[in-house]
Structures are given as C-alpha cells and as structure tokens.
C-alpha positions, 0 to 999 in steps of 0.5 A, a space after each residue: 465458476 473459476 472461468 466465470 470469475 476469471 473472465 469477469 476479472 480480465 474484462 473489468 481489468 481491461 475496462 478500468 485501466 488507465 488510458 495510458 495502458 490501453 493505448 500505444 502512441 499513435 503519433 509523435 508523443 510529447 516529451 513531457 512525462 505527464 502528457 505521455 501518461 495521458 494526464 491531459 486526455 479530453 474530458 469526453 474520453 474520461 467520461 466514456 471510461 466512466 460510463 463503461 465502469 458504471 456499466 460494469 457495476 450495474 451487471 453486479 446487480 444480479 449478484 448477491 452482496 457477498 459476491 459483489 464484495 468479493 468481486 471488488 476486494 478479492 476479484 480472483 478468488 474464484 481462480 485456483 491460486 496458480 491461475 491467479 499467478 498467471 493473470 498477475 504475470 500477464 498484467 505486469 507483462 502488459 505494464 512493462 510493455 507499455 513502459 517500453 513503448 513510453 520510453 521509446 517515445 521519450 527518446 530513452 536511447 539506452 532502452 535497446 540494451 534491455 529491450 526484450 524480444 516480446 516487447 517488454 522493457 527488461 527481463 520479467 521473472 515468474 511471480 514468486 507466490 505467497 507462502 500463505 494464501 488464505 487469511 494472510 492479512 495482519 491489518 484490516 480496516 472496517 468501515 461503518 455504514 448502512 448494510 444490505 438491510 439498511 441498518 446504519 450500524 453495520 461493520 464491513 467493507 463498501 460496495 459502491 461509491 460515495 459519488 454514486 450515492 450507492 454505498 452499502 456496507 457489507 460484512 466480510 465473513 466470506 473474504 478469503 484474505 481476512 483471518 478469523 481473529 479480525 472478523 471476530 473483533 468486527 463482529 463484536 464491534 457491530 454488536 457494541 454499536 448496535 447497543 450504543 445510543 450514539 449514531 455512527 458517523 456516515 457523513 461528518 456534516 450530518 453528525 454521528 460519532 462511531 467510525 471505522 475499526 482497524 485491527 492489527 495482529 501478529 503471528 504470535 496471536 496478539 491483537 490491537 484494535 483502534 476505534 475512531 470516534 467523531 466527538 462532534 459537539 460532545 463535551 470532554 466528559 461525554 467523550 470520556 464516558 464512551 471511551 469507558 463504555 468501549 473499554 468495559 465492552 472489550 475487557 469485561 463484556 461480551 467483546 472480551 472473547 476477542 482477547 485484545 492485547 491493545 485497545 486504542 481510541 482515536 478522536 477525529 474532527 474530520 472525515 479524513 485520516 489523521 496521524 498520531 501527531 494530528 490526533 493522538 491514539 489514546 491507549 484504553 487498555 493493554 500494551 502500547 504496541 504489538 511485535 512481529 518477528 521477521 527474518 530473525 529480527 523483532 520489530 515493534 509496531 505502533 498503531 499507524 506504522 506501516 508494516 507490510 500486510 502479509 508477514 510471511 510474504 514480506 520475508 519473501 519480498 525483503 529477501 528478493 530486494 536484498 538479492 536484487 540490490 547486490 549490496 555488500 559490505 562496501 555499500 551504503 543503503 538508502 531505504 526511502 519510505 522506510 516505515 519501521 525500518 524493516 528492509 534496511 534492518 533486514 539488510 543491515 548485515 550485509 551493507 556498511 551503513 543504512 540510512 532511512 527516511 520516513 514521514 510518520 514520526 511514530 514509525 521512525 520511533 519504532 525503527 530506531 527502537 527496532 535497531 537498538 533492540 536488535 543490536 543493529 548500530 549501522 543504521 540511522 533514521 530520519 523523520 520528515 517528507 522524503 521530498 524535504 529530507 533526501 535532497 538535503 542528504 544527497 546534496 552534501 553526499 561526499 562518501 566514495 562508497 557505492 550508494 544503493 537506494 530502495 524506495 517503497 512508496 505509497 500508491 501515490 508514488 514518489 515526489 518529484 523532488 525525491 525523483 530529482 534528487 535520486 536522479 541527480 546524485 551520480 553516486 546512486 548506481 542502482 535503484 530498487 523500486 517496489 510498487 504494488 501498483 506499478 501502472 498508477 503513479 509509480 509509472 510516472 516515476 519510472 519514466 522520470 528516472 529513465 527519460 533522457 536528461 532534461 535541464 528544464 526539469 532539472 533532471 540533469 543526471 544520467 538516466 536509469 535503465 530497467 534491468 530486471 523485474 520480479 514480481 512477489 505476490 503478497 496479496 492472493 485473491 486480489 488483482 494486486 502484486 508487488 513488483 520489484 523493478 531494478 533500475 541501473 545506470 
C-alpha cells in the first residue's frame, strides 16, 4: 500500500509540476524573470498539460470517494512518515536545482560562491520533522455541496473542480491531519443544515444561503466556529432568525456537545472570501478570541487572523528562522506579512527592535495586543499592503544598525514593489524567505532578489545569493513543506 501511494504521488507530482520546473533551458534564456519561468509558454503546451492532469483524475474513478479525497488532501498518507520526509526532501532538492539553472540563465555570477556539487544553489539540510504527525491542524475549512449520494447539504472537502463540473463534497472523517474536534463540529453543522428549510448556496447566482464552516482550535481545547451565510434577498429580520437558530443549535441544541467557546456568523454578498472590514464577523456566542501559547508567549487569535496551522511545528519553524537570521541585540528585524506578530515577537528578546507589516487589520490589532500582554515594548506594527507600507519605511531608513528581513507571504508571493524595496535597501544584508510552495510564485521572488542589477526594472541594489535552505515539515501526509531559505549579500 505504501509503495502504491508513494508511486501515485510521485507520478502525479511529475505530471502536475509547472513547466518551469520540468525543463531546463535548452537555448539562450531571456533575461526577463517571467519569461525564464515559462509564463509565456504556448497555449498548445498548456492544453497538453491540462489533458495530462485530466488523465490522472480519470484514473481515480476506480477508487472510493475517501481514497480520492485522500489523494488530493493527504497524498502521502500511505507512506511511513520517514518516507514522506524523503519524498519532500527530493522535491525541494529538485526545486533548488531548477533555481540554480534559472539563476545561471539570468547571469547571476555570484552563484558560483554557493553552487553545490549536486547542482543545487545552496546547502540543503534534511527536513526537520513535525513534532505531531496526526491531527495537527488548528484550523480547518469545510465546504458545503453535493455529496456522493447527491445530497446538497453535505459538509466536507471537494473532489473535482468547478471548471470540470464534477465537484463532489466528501466527508473528512478519514483524513489523518484532521483533529477529532474539528470533525465533530463539521458533523453537527451538517446535521443543522439538513434540518434547516433553507438551501445551501452552491453557486451565488443560483440562490441558496448556507456556505462554508471554519473551525479554529488551540492546544488548550478551546474551539471557534465561523459559519458563512449568503443573505441573498432575505430581509434583516429573516437573517436574524437564522442567526438565532444556529446559535440555539450550538448552545442549547444537539450541537452543544461540541463545546464551542466562540461562535461567529459572517454574511457574504459574493462567492469570494471577505475580510472582517468587508463583511464583519458577528459574534453569536462565547468569547471574541481564542488564545494560544507558543514559545512561552501568549497569542490572541481573531477569526480571520493568520496563524500557522500546526502550532507545535510553528515553534520549530520560528526557532529555525531565529537561528538562520543570526539576529542579535544590534539588529533591527523587519517582519513582513507578520500576521499576529508571532515571528517578530518570538525573536523580540534577541534583537533591538521589531517592525511588522501586515494587510489584515484584525491581525495587526492582535499583534499589538500580543506585544502588550507579553510585556514586549520593542515592537511596532503597521497595517496596510506591504507594497504600499514597506517602500515608505525603507525609503527614509537612516539607522546604522544591521537590518534583517523575514518574509512569510501567502502562496501568491511578494508584490514586485516589496521585492524592489528590499532589494534596493542596502541596509538589508540578510533576508529569510519562508514559503510553503517554493516552486510557485516564490520562485519568481527568488529570481528577482538574486538576478543581476537591472535599472530597467528598478532593481538597482546588489543581488542576494542563496546561502542555506532548511525545510521544516508543518504539513505531514501532504505534499507541502515549509522551506526556509536564507539569502545574503
């Protein structure tokens, strides 16, 4: 069984890799980073890749729904954990080999300093394992749609795609990374939906109301549930009635067994996700926040604030970041995409000053509360888009103390203006980039940081060079792994 799942994953990984990671450059490469990454590849080539993915999807038809969901959500679950770490190491090694190839094509002459014998761009350490392998998630998102029995009020995760019009919502009871407490809330949410006279909202333009469920927990056992609802054409009184019904179900009805400490309700007027500012989270019952202890500090977590999904693994990750940054009492630490401030606050006692930047306003409020509650006075946090806030901060930078940057962006990577601001600030000599998908948009960022100066793109500062890569596994049973990459100049 282990060999079967391992081979299936490796084959699918090869089939679904972006073309920029499957091919080396065969001829002289263009100097534009986007062209190097294959953004302008022919449409026919992309169509062939799509057909290849579809072929893999069709092969799953002989599997059970549970197996199909496992192959999507936890594709490595059939392998012993030690083997999972080997698979992830080889994947990251391939990514760093491709990064080395791309940098050569861009003319990054400093690469020879860090080029390793096996063709990777810097030293790659073994994957640091997660302290917890099963049930480690502290946040889970459950969708609502047609289940295998075609019941539209099924709560789970998707198999299939909207474009393919083959979505099936499968319950997640068998997924090894899901804690029992999350599964219990999902089970009772489904029970509530099936007794509600209102339809689920499968597509906004087709009507319906009930949407996804988010469950957040901490190691203490507190549980926050966030229910999404589309009002459509209901009047405020009818919406209030539904809020009362869901509150009664989870506080005095069958759902009370879940023991929710926070129950939120969010009204959305579109299919896309909304922040608290766009569509406020309404507290129906319980406490407004949950709290988590990490590395001896206490953190407040709001409904939409970012917090690493594996708390025990996050402690290992933050220690690793601190060691790689080599920050000391003379260092100013720039924490970009800081979320609730966990990285900066965990390193605050090692540095002279921490400056955090974050888009989500609620997360910044949490970060400020976290600093005050933990008695940390050398941190400041700025709310706004990093591409707007950071250039202003660095343009007027006049301190003589060393400046080290830590970036932990979403899978969309850093905005080009953020890259340019960091690249052009000569005070930043060390940059720690944390990415759970380094083969994606992060690869573009790596190339922009390390390519030769380019006045046309306003990348005038000295290029960074990859120095050390340390993988930290926060996502057992999945294909993902956090890569901590140190860039220096």
